[in-house]
C-alpha positions in Angstrom: 59.8 -106.8 82.1 63.4 -105.6 81.4 65.7 -104.5 84.2 65.2 -100.7 83.5 61.5 -101.1 83.4 61.5 -103.1 86.6 63.7 -100.5 88.2 61.3 -97.7 87.4 58.3 -99.8 88.4 59.9 -100.5 91.8 60.5 -96.8 92.3 57.0 -96.1 91.3 55.7 -98.5 93.9 57.3 -96.5 96.7 55.2 -93.5 95.6 52.1 -95.4 94.6 49.8 -92.9 96.4 50.9 -90.0 94.2 50.8 -92.2 91.2 47.2 -93.4 91.8 46.2 -89.8 92.4 47.8 -88.6 89.2 46.2 -91.5 87.2 42.7 -90.9 88.7 42.8 -87.2 88.2 44.1 -87.7 84.6 41.2 -90.0 83.8 38.6 -87.7 85.4 40.1 -84.7 83.6 40.1 -86.6 80.3 36.4 -87.6 80.8 35.5 -83.9 81.5 37.4 -82.8 78.5 35.7 -85.3 76.3 32.2 -84.4 77.6 32.7 -80.7 77.1 32.3 -80.5 73.2 29.1 -82.6 73.6 27.8 -80.1 76.2 28.7 -77.2 74.0 26.9 -78.8 71.1 23.7 -79.2 73.2 23.9 -75.5 74.2 24.4 -74.4 70.6 21.5 -76.5 69.4 19.3 -75.1 72.2 20.2 -71.5 71.0 19.4 -72.4 67.4 16.1 -74.0 68.4 15.3 -71.1 70.8 15.2 -73.4 73.8 16.4 -72.7 77.3 20.2 -72.9 77.5 20.4 -72.8 81.3 20.7 -76.6 81.7 23.4 -77.1 79.0 25.4 -74.0 80.3 25.3 -75.4 83.8 26.6 -78.7 82.5 29.4 -76.8 80.7 30.3 -74.9 83.8 30.4 -78.1 85.9 32.6 -79.8 83.3 34.9 -76.8 83.1 35.2 -76.8 86.9 36.0 -80.5 86.9 38.7 -80.1 84.3 40.3 -77.2 86.2 40.2 -79.0 89.5 41.5 -82.3 88.2 44.2 -80.4 86.3 45.4 -78.7 89.5 45.4 -82.0 91.5 47.2 -83.7 88.7 49.9 -81.1 88.7 50.3 -81.6 92.4 50.3 -85.4 92.1 52.8 -85.3 89.2 55.2 -83.2 91.3 54.9 -85.5 94.3 55.2 -88.7 92.2 58.1 -87.4 90.1 60.2 -86.2 93.0 59.5 -89.3 95.0 60.4 -91.6 92.2 63.6 -89.7 91.4 64.6 -89.8 95.1 63.9 -93.6 95.2 66.0 -94.1 92.1 68.9 -92.1 93.5 68.7 -93.9 96.8 68.8 -97.3 95.0 71.7 -96.2 92.8 73.7 -94.7 95.6 73.1 -97.7 97.9 74.0 -100.2 95.2 77.2 -98.3 94.3 78.3 -98.3 97.9 77.2 -101.9 98.5 79.0 -103.1 95.4 82.2 -101.5 96.5 85.3 -101.0 94.4 84.9 -104.1 92.2 81.3 -103.4 91.4 81.9 -99.8 90.4 85.3 -100.1 88.8 83.8 -99.7 85.4 82.1 -96.5 86.3 84.3 -93.4 86.9 83.3 -91.1 89.7 82.1 -88.3 87.3 80.1 -90.8 85.3 78.4 -92.1 88.5 77.6 -88.5 89.5 76.0 -88.0 86.1 73.9 -91.1 86.4 72.9 -90.1 90.0 71.8 -86.6 88.9 70.7 -86.5 85.3 70.1 -90.2 84.8 67.8 -90.7 87.8 66.0 -87.4 87.0 65.3 -88.5 83.5 64.3 -92.1 84.5 62.1 -90.7 87.3 60.1 -88.6 84.9 59.1 -91.6 82.9 55.9 -92.2 85.0 54.8 -88.5 84.7 55.5 -88.5 81.0 53.7 -91.8 80.6 50.6 -90.7 82.5 50.5 -87.5 80.5 51.0 -89.2 77.2 48.5 -92.0 78.1 45.9 -89.3 79.1 46.5 -87.6 75.7 46.0 -91.0 73.9 42.9 -91.8 76.0 41.4 -88.4 75.2 42.3 -88.9 71.5 40.6 -92.3 71.5 37.6 -90.8 73.1 37.6 -88.1 70.5 37.9 -90.6 67.6 35.0 -92.7 69.1 32.9 -89.5 69.3 33.6 -88.7 65.7 32.5 -92.2 64.6 29.4 -91.8 66.7 28.5 -88.4 65.1 29.0 -89.7 61.6 30.9 -92.8 60.4 32.3 -90.9 57.4 33.9 -88.3 59.7 35.4 -91.0 61.8 36.7 -92.8 58.8 38.4 -89.7 57.5 40.2 -89.2 60.8 41.2 -92.8 61.0 43.1 -92.5 57.7 45.7 -90.5 59.6 46.4 -93.1 62.2 48.7 -95.5 60.2 51.0 -92.8 59.1 51.3 -91.5 62.6 52.1 -95.0 63.9 54.9 -95.3 61.4 56.3 -91.9 62.3 56.3 -92.7 66.0 57.9 -96.1 65.5 60.6 -94.7 63.4 61.3 -91.9 65.9 61.6 -94.4 68.9 63.7 -96.9 66.9 66.2 -94.3 65.7 66.1 -92.1 68.8 66.7 -94.7 71.6 70.3 -95.4 70.6 71.0 -91.7 70.1 69.6 -90.7 73.5 71.7 -93.4 75.2 74.9 -92.4 73.3 74.4 -88.7 74.2 74.1 -89.4 77.9 77.1 -91.8 77.8 79.2 -89.1 76.2 78.1 -86.6 78.8 79.1 -89.1 81.5 82.6 -89.4 80.0 83.1 -85.6 80.0 81.9 -85.4 83.6 84.4 -88.2 84.6 87.3 -86.5 82.8 86.4 -83.1 84.4 86.3 -84.7 87.9 89.7 -86.2 87.3 91.1 -82.9 86.2 89.6 -81.1 89.2 91.2 -83.7 91.5 94.6 -82.9 90.0 94.1 -79.2 89.7 97.3 -78.4 91.7 99.4 -80.7 89.6 98.0 -79.3 86.4 98.7 -75.8 87.5 102.2 -76.6 88.6 102.9 -78.4 85.4 101.5 -75.6 83.2 99.4 -78.1 81.3 96.0 -76.5 81.7 95.5 -76.1 77.9 96.4 -79.7 77.2 94.2 -80.9 80.0 91.3 -78.7 78.7 91.7 -80.4 75.4 91.7 -83.8 77.0 88.5 -83.1 79.1 86.7 -81.7 76.1 88.0 -84.5 73.8 84.6 -86.2 73.6 82.8 -82.9 72.8 82.9 -83.4 69.0 81.2 -86.8 69.5 78.6 -85.1 71.8 78.0 -82.4 69.2 77.6 -85.0 66.4 75.1 -87.0 68.5 73.2 -83.9 69.5 72.9 -82.8 65.9 71.6 -86.2 64.9 69.0 -86.0 67.7 68.0 -82.5 66.5 67.8 -83.8 62.9 65.6 -86.6 64.0 63.3 -84.2 65.8 63.3 -81.9 62.7 62.4 -84.8 60.3 59.7 -86.1 62.6 58.4 -82.7 63.4 57.7 -81.6 59.8 56.1 -84.9 59.0 53.7 -84.5 62.0 53.2 -80.9 61.1 52.1 -81.9 57.6 49.9 -84.8 58.8 47.9 -82.9 61.4 46.5 -80.1 59.1 45.8 -82.6 56.4 43.7 -84.8 58.7 42.0 -81.7 60.1 41.0 -80.4 56.7 39.8 -83.8 55.7 37.6 -84.2 58.8 36.2 -80.7 58.6 35.3 -81.2 54.9 33.5 -84.4 55.8 31.7 -82.6 58.7 30.6 -79.8 56.4 29.2 -82.2 53.8 27.4 -84.0 56.6 25.8 -80.7 57.7 24.8 -79.8 54.2 23.1 -83.2 53.8 21.3 -82.7 57.1 23.1 -85.7 58.7 24.3 -83.6 61.7 23.2 -80.4 63.3 25.1 -77.1 63.7 25.9 -77.9 67.3 27.2 -81.3 66.3 29.4 -79.7 63.7 30.9 -77.6 66.5 31.3 -80.8 68.4 33.2 -82.2 65.4 35.6 -79.3 65.5 36.1 -79.9 69.3 36.5 -83.6 69.0 38.9 -83.3 66.1 41.1 -81.1 68.2 41.0 -83.6 71.0 41.7 -86.5 68.7 44.7 -84.7 67.3 46.3 -84.8 70.7 47.6 -88.3 69.9 49.1 -87.0 66.7 51.0 -84.2 68.5 53.0 -86.2 71.1 56.4 -85.6 69.6 57.6 -84.0 72.8 56.3 -86.9 74.9 58.0 -89.4 72.6 61.3 -87.4 73.0 60.9 -87.4 76.8 60.1 -91.1 76.9 63.2 -91.8 74.9 65.3 -89.8 77.3 63.7 -91.5 80.2 64.4 -94.9 78.7 68.0 -94.1 78.2 68.3 -92.7 81.7 66.7 -95.8 83.2 69.2 -98.0 81.3 72.1 -96.1 82.6 70.8 -96.3 86.2 70.0 -100.0 85.8 73.6 -100.7 84.7 74.8 -99.7 88.2 71.8 -101.1 90.1 72.3 -104.5 88.4 75.9 -104.8 89.7 76.2 -107.8 92.0 76.7 -107.1 95.7 78.0 -109.4 98.4 75.2 -111.3 100.2 75.2 -110.2 103.8 75.7 -113.0 106.4 73.5 -113.8 109.3 76.0 -114.9 111.9 77.2 -112.8 114.9 80.9 -112.9 115.7 81.6 -115.5 118.4 82.2 -114.1 121.8 85.6 -114.6 123.4 87.6 -114.5 120.2 90.4 -112.0 119.6 91.0 -111.5 115.9 92.9 -114.3 114.2 92.9 -113.7 110.4 93.0 -116.6 108.0 93.3 -116.6 104.2 92.9 -120.0 102.6 93.6 -120.5 98.9 92.5 -116.9 98.1 92.5 -116.0 94.5 91.3 -112.6 93.1 91.1 -111.7 89.4 90.6 -108.4 87.7 89.5 -108.7 84.1 92.0 -111.1 82.6 94.7 -110.5 85.3 95.2 -112.6 88.4 95.8 -110.1 91.2 96.2 -112.7 94.0 96.9 -116.3 93.3 96.1 -119.1 95.8 97.3 -117.1 98.8 97.4 -118.9 102.2 98.1 -116.9 105.3 97.4 -117.0 109.0 97.8 -113.9 111.2 97.4 -114.8 114.9 95.5 -112.5 117.2 97.6 -109.5 118.4 100.2 -109.8 115.6 101.4 -106.9 113.6 101.8 -108.1 110.0 103.4 -105.8 107.4 102.6 -106.5 103.7 105.2 -105.4 101.3 105.7 -105.7 97.6 106.1 -103.7 94.4 103.2 -101.7 92.9 100.6 -104.1 91.5 101.7 -107.0 93.7 98.2 -107.2 95.3 98.8 -105.5 98.6 95.7 -103.3 98.7 93.6 -106.1 97.3 94.7 -108.3 100.2 93.9 -105.5 102.6 90.4 -105.1 101.1 89.7 -108.9 101.5 90.3 -108.8 105.2 87.3 -106.5 105.8 85.2 -107.9 102.9 85.6 -104.7 100.9 86.3 -107.1 98.1 85.1 -110.7 97.5 87.7 -113.4 96.5 87.0 -115.3 93.3 88.2 -118.4 95.0 89.2 -119.4 98.5 88.1 -118.3 102.0 88.8 -115.4 104.3 87.9 -115.9 108.0 88.4 -114.2 111.3 88.5 -116.4 114.4 87.5 -119.3 112.2 84.3 -117.6 111.0 84.1 -117.0 107.2 83.6 -113.3 106.6 80.7 -114.0 104.3 78.8 -115.5 107.2 79.1 -112.5 109.4 76.4 -109.9 109.6 77.4 -106.4 108.3 77.2 -105.1 111.9 79.4 -107.9 113.2 81.9 -107.5 110.3 82.3 -103.7 110.8 82.7 -104.1 114.5 85.4 -106.7 113.9 87.5 -105.1 111.2 88.5 -101.4 110.9 90.5 -99.5 108.3 92.7 -96.4 108.0 93.4 -95.5 104.4 96.1 -93.5 102.5 93.5 -90.8 101.7 90.8 -90.8 104.4 87.5 -89.5 103.2 86.4 -86.3 105.0 83.0 -87.6 106.1 81.1 -86.0 108.9 79.9 -82.5 109.6 82.8 -81.5 112.0 86.2 -82.7 112.9 84.8 -84.6 115.8 82.1 -86.0 113.6 84.8 -87.3 111.2 86.7 -89.0 114.0 83.5 -90.6 115.4 82.1 -91.5 111.9 82.3 -95.2 112.5 81.0 -94.9 116.0 78.5 -92.0 116.2 77.8 -92.9 119.9 81.4 -92.3 120.9 81.8 -89.8 123.7 83.8 -86.5 123.4 86.4 -87.9 125.7 86.9 -91.0 123.5 87.3 -88.8 120.4 89.9 -86.6 122.1 91.8 -89.7 123.4 91.9 -91.2 119.9 93.0 -87.9 118.4 95.8 -87.6 121.1 97.0 -91.2 120.3 97.1 -90.3 116.6 99.0 -87.1 117.4 96.2 -85.1 116.0 95.0 -83.3 119.2 97.6 -80.4 118.9 96.6 -79.3 115.4 92.9 -79.8 116.1 93.3 -77.4 119.0 94.6 -74.7 116.6 91.6 -74.9 114.4 89.1 -72.0 114.6 86.5 -74.0 116.5 88.6 -77.0 117.6 86.8 -80.3 117.4 83.6 -78.4 116.3 85.2 -76.9 113.2 83.2 -77.9 110.1 85.4 -80.4 108.3 84.9 -78.7 105.0 86.4 -75.5 106.5 89.3 -77.0 108.3 92.7 -76.2 106.6 94.4 -79.6 106.7 97.5 -81.0 105.2 97.8 -84.5 103.8 99.5 -85.8 106.9 96.9 -84.2 109.2 94.1 -85.8 107.3 95.9 -89.2 107.6 96.1 -88.7 111.4 92.4 -87.9 111.5 91.9 -91.2 109.7 94.0 -93.0 112.2 92.0 -91.4 115.0 88.8 -92.6 113.4 90.2 -96.1 113.4 91.1 -95.8 117.0 87.6 -94.7 118.0 86.2 -97.6 116.0 88.3 -99.9 118.1 87.9 -103.2 116.1 89.6 -106.5 116.8 91.5 -106.3 113.5 92.9 -103.1 112.1 94.0 -102.7 108.5 96.3 -99.7 107.7 96.4 -99.3 104.0 99.4 -97.1 103.6 97.9 -94.9 106.3 101.1 -93.3 107.3 102.5 -92.4 103.9 102.0 -88.7 104.2 103.8 -88.4 107.5 107.4 -87.4 107.7 109.8 -90.0 109.2 109.9 -88.5 112.7 106.2 -88.0 112.9 105.6 -91.5 111.5 107.8 -93.0 114.2 106.0 -91.1 117.0 102.6 -92.0 115.6 103.6 -95.6 115.0 104.8 -96.0 118.6 101.5 -94.5 119.9 99.5 -96.8 117.7 101.5 -99.9 118.7 100.8 -99.1 122.3 97.1 -98.4 121.7 96.6 -101.5 119.6 99.1 -103.8 121.4 96.4 -106.5 121.8 94.9 -105.9 118.3 95.7 -107.8 115.1 97.2 -105.2 112.7 97.8 -105.6 109.0 100.0 -102.8 107.6 100.4 -102.1 103.9 104.0 -100.9 104.1 106.1 -98.9 101.7 108.7 -97.6 104.2 111.4 -99.5 105.9 110.4 -98.2 109.3 106.8 -99.5 108.9 108.0 -103.0 108.1 110.6 -102.9 110.8 108.0 -102.2 113.5 105.9 -105.2 112.5 106.1 -108.6 114.1 106.2 -110.3 110.7 106.4 -109.3 107.0 104.6 -110.9 104.1 106.4 -110.2 100.9 104.0 -110.3 97.9 105.3 -110.7 94.4 103.1 -111.3 91.3 100.1 -112.0 93.5 101.8 -114.7 95.6 103.6 -114.7 98.9 107.3 -114.9 98.0 108.5 -115.0 101.6 107.2 -114.7 105.1 109.5 -113.7 108.0 110.7 -111.0 110.2 111.9 -107.8 108.6 115.4 -108.4 110.1 115.8 -111.8 108.4 114.3 -110.7 105.1 116.6 -107.6 105.0 119.4 -110.0 104.2 117.9 -110.6 100.8 119.0 -108.3 98.0 115.6 -108.3 96.3 113.8 -107.4 99.5 116.1 -104.5 100.2 115.5 -103.3 96.6 111.7 -102.9 97.4 112.6 -99.9 99.6 115.5 -98.6 97.5 113.5 -96.2 95.3 112.7 -92.9 97.1 113.5 -94.3 100.5 117.3 -94.4 100.5 117.5 -92.4 103.7 115.4 -95.0 105.5 116.9 -98.1 103.9 120.1 -97.8 105.9 122.5 -100.8 105.9 122.4 -100.8 109.7 118.9 -101.9 110.5 117.2 -99.9 113.2 119.1 -96.7 112.6 116.8 -93.7 112.3 113.6 -95.7 112.0 111.9 -94.9 115.3 111.8 -96.2 118.8 109.9 -99.2 117.8 112.3 -100.3 115.0 113.6 -103.8 115.5 117.3 -104.6 115.0 118.4 -107.8 113.3 118.5 -110.5 116.0 121.0 -113.2 116.1 120.0 -116.6 114.8 119.7 -118.3 118.1 117.7 -121.4 118.7 115.1 -119.6 120.7 114.5 -117.1 118.0 111.3 -118.1 116.1 110.4 -115.6 113.4 107.3 -117.5 112.7 105.9 -116.9 116.2 104.1 -113.7 115.1 102.2 -115.5 112.4 101.9 -119.0 111.2 103.6 -120.0 107.9 102.5 -123.6 107.3 103.7 -125.7 104.4 103.3 -129.1 106.0 107.0 -129.9 105.8 109.4 -130.2 108.8 112.0 -128.1 107.1 113.1 -124.5 107.4 110.8 -121.9 106.0 111.3 -121.4 102.3 110.1 -119.3 99.5 106.6 -120.3 98.5 106.1 -121.4 95.0 102.9 -121.0 92.9 99.9 -122.1 94.8 102.0 -123.2 97.8 100.9 -122.3 101.3 102.9 -119.6 103.1 102.7 -121.5 106.4 105.2 -123.5 108.5 104.9 -124.8 111.9 107.1 -122.6 114.1 108.0 -125.6 116.3 109.8 -127.2 113.3 111.7 -124.0 112.4 114.1 -122.8 115.0 115.2 -119.9 112.9 114.3 -118.1 109.7 116.8 -118.6 106.9 115.9 -116.1 104.2 118.7 -117.5 101.9 116.9 -120.8 101.9 113.8 -119.1 100.8 115.6 -117.2 98.1 117.2 -120.4 96.7 113.9 -122.1 96.0 
């Protein structure tokens, strides 16, 4: 059984009651339909022979009632089965997409995923209904063929002559159509993805006056979609006229054989009427072009859904977080690859509990990837990530989420209301906790100005980028984990607001381990320690004050942040900004986090694969020039 077939079968198993009812009613309806021509033949023969027709007519009425009743029940069962199967497929796809995370869905743009979730699942979910309907038609046709053979072998033989051509037509249709159906859906998915991208950047497009060019880009795959659609229509046309020629030819041949049998006295007038009825039923198998088309679309939809569902997901752990631990983060030999590129290369890092670590580096250095590793939002290709000595892969999902919390650059507006968004990670949080978190994130004032305050529907709240970021920070505060990862979560705040919010967060999370993805000088300056990433490796580890002496380090903040990158460290960067300390013997820049190399020398720039760790007791001060010279 292929993966798409197994996927549809598993979804069917969740609605097996409806499927069984649909199958049983289909079989009973088919039996009643097959018996009806025989009953009509008996009634007609009774009329010709001047016998009582009461019995045969009662049988006809009973069969007709059976067919009508089973048809109604089958319609109900098909609806219940189809909707249940589609819902199960959508649940499986959505759950797998969320479980697989960013790496597992990187190859599927958001618009394409939306298309698979809506159209793909609907088409795949209809496979069972289509299969039951087509199977019933085939079963009825087989019964009709058997009846024709029983009435007269010559009649049965004439009908059977049409079966081989039909099989060839159906095989050609499915072989040629399956690839076309898949290509059509894939092209639709690309257009959906491009449209979603354009809608996300609607303001930029409008401001740039590039709507016409963007329209051409979004509709770029349309000619391919048109070509594929025309090929599908051509296939339907070619198959349709072949079937339309075959069916009348077989009918004429069968009726001629039936007429000759009647002339020779081999069958009665009633049986000739039965031949007409059974021929029509037997033709049902020859007229399943629509069912073949639907099955082809269902198969293509199932393949597209299976491509997502088959993505690997992290195996959840079974271990609870040890009690009495406080959030020491350890990365040991961590390597992450994306396609052919190494994003992080043998990174070693220890962040002691309660330390604020800023991670800096140019775009593409691996900062967000490192942040994702700490909460197991991404799996390393090699190495180990642990908190308080427990590997993340061993922790249960509940323990992991309770241990690590995030605030992102663009927080998702999840939840029904503003309060619901803040309490999204902790639905049981009290209103007082929500308000306290909002106040700490400096969000309480603008929330109070909303039409309904904390009860304002989140989709109706007019929020700026900075206000959304503050709601994301409030959500992280309510979550209250031992380790907090801020992935550029202050980037939309102005410098003054960022300083106030940063001070409030430092106070609220004073005993929490904090990992800050930093692009601003002020963010790095407030951290206890700075990890400088370059080409996926830790180039240097030290305090911001010491690293500021390095020209290349200062250059990280030179673009677009000149006002913050003042030569005098600490000027204009908020109350928590740290000034450069003197290199006194009691100054240990490694005290905020460990930087072990196993050598009793001053800290130095780490080379490829080297550990960014030194024993603070062997390094009385940080010498960034020594690091730079390596």
